[in-house]
Phi, psi and omega in degrees: 000127176293156185235136169257118181255127182239119170267107187310310185299333184266317186281321182252283185191152173279344180240134174253163184232213183285187179286310191249153181303317184290350179272346177154182182289155176055045183286159175298321179299316180295315179292327173301314179298326178284332177282328183313312180300326176296315182296315180297321172300317180297319181290315184291329186246017177053056177247161174251144176247127175248116182255119175269113188274352185288157177089003179258148183278032175116150179236128174278150182298319179293325177299310183292320177298316180295312185296314185261313175298325179295341175297324178278308184296310189263325184259353172061039173267133188289149176305315182300319179295315182290321180299322181287325189267323187265135167222162190226150171237134172205094177282331181283322182218074187301333179300336180302326183295316178294322179299310180299319179298321178295318178297323176294316180296318178299314178298322179293317176299316178298318180301324186284339183284000000 
């Protein structure tokens, strides 16, 4: 399986912002829209995405929830597909990986209701 490697700090930004675009710069919503083409490419071409979270000056919880949970809630990509395609690296803040997986799980649970 081919791999798409994304260094968050280089592809997106070293600074993250609020949840929604209207709330300020570098929002989770904006970055989710930027990530979506990578996700669609991975699904269509049977690729895996590895996102390196290191090098960023911090992640807010609402930012991460919007960026990753929003892929399920807003973009209607299945949890199973994302679980199969997305993996993460974080040597600086390893707990972020579990946080993101929890946001994906919660969004999937919300979708089923």
